[in-house]
C-alpha positions, 0 to 999 in steps of 0.5 A, a space after each residue: 575423559 579429557 579426550 572426550 571433553 576435547 571432542 565435545 568442545 570441537 563439536 561445539 566449535 564446529 557447530 558454532 562455525 557452521 551456524 555462523 556461516 549459515 547466517 553470513 550475509 553480504 553487508 548491505 549499505 543501501 538500496 536502489 529502485 529502478 536506478 534511483 537511490 532509496 535512501 535506505 542506509 545500512 540494512 541488517 540482513 542474514 541468510 535463512 536456508 537459501 533466502 536473504 532475509 531483510 527487515 520488512 518495514 525498513 525496506 517496504 516503506 522505502 519502496 512506497 508500501 504502507 506497512 501495518 502490524 496486526 498483533 492479534 494475528 501476528 501478521 504484517 500487511 503491506 500495500 503500495 496502492 497497486 499490490 498488497 499482501 499479508 505475511 504471518 510470523 512463522 508461516 512460509 506461505 506468501 501471496 500478493 493481490 491487486 489493491 484495485 481489483 479482485 484476484 490474488 496469486 497462488 500462495 507459494 513457499 519461499 524457503 524461509 518463514 517471516 520471523 522477529 529478531 531484535 524487535 524487527 520482522 524479517 522476510 525473504 528478499 524474494 518476497 519483493 521479487 515475487 511481487 515485482 517479477 523476475 529479477 525484481 529484487 536482487 543483491 548486487 554487491 552491497 546494494 539491494 536492487 529493485 526493479 518495478 514495472 509499474 508506477 505507484 498512485 499519486 500521493 496527495 500530501 497537501 490539501 488547500 481550500 480556497 488557497 489555504 492549507 488544511 490539516 488532512 491526512 495524505 491519501 492516494 489518487 488513482 487513475 481510471 481512464 481519464 479520471 482521477 479517483 479520490 477517496 469519497 469520505 475524505 474529499 466529501 468532508 472537504 466540501 462539508 458533505 455528510 456521507 452515510 452508507 445506506 443500510 441494506 444497500 450497497 450505496 453511499 449518500 452525500 448531503 451538505 444540506 443544500 444538495 444530495 446524491 447517492 453513488 453506487 459501486 460499479 455504476 457510472 451514473 451520477 446525479 444530484 438533487 436539492 436537499 429541500 425541494 423536489 426534482 433531480 438532475 439528469 443522470 450523467 456518466 463521468 467515465 468511471 464508476 465508484 469502486 472499493 480500493 483498500 477498503 475505501 470507496 473511491 469516486 471520480 474527482 469530477 463528481 465534486 465538479 458536478 456537485 459543486 461547480 466546474 473547477 471545484 477540485 484541481 490537482 497540481 503535483 502532490 497538492 489538491 486544491 478545493 474551491 468552495 
């Protein structure tokens, strides 16, 4: 009996050592993106199968992703304005898609499921490598090293009206040819336009009580008319059509120059200036 107890204890110890070895991972003290420090600080990691697992929110937000938790479906969405993905807890199936166009990658298994440990969701580091490309996410010594081949959209963190800052939630601006694309409802509100989606039609109407217009996704043709009289301007092309990005309609910033006068909307770095 004593011998059996010794054997059992040895088996438990061996299993514990094997489990500990399986979970061993390099100590991560920081991260870099294209050679620039991310300010990550220490990152708790572990190994699942052949995958280095990293805390998704800590890493993704440092890389510029907006991270959203869907408690009902136990899923996390990530979007950096160029690429987006959704992962589901317990499901080893990963994909990504463009944030500004139609189409997605083929779903693949990475060898480990997203899982929650100590109130944090962990994902394979290779998820970021899948999105960024070969060698896009690797461990180098004590550093998570990321290589991204694309630039993120410009983020507007301050909006001023006639030189005075206003309280507006930061938003992204996209480049479309020579045009800056801005979220319609957000910017229209700055100029006191009411925005309504036309029932039964894929169109949006703007009206500030003085002038109004209607825009159509995919149609680079813009005009305006008086809200109180008959007649409209000749339609013009602005070089970019309205498009849906991340569930929001984006329009050329030049639309507001057309509606409100040249120079009504300007940008300098992360600041948008509206002249009313």
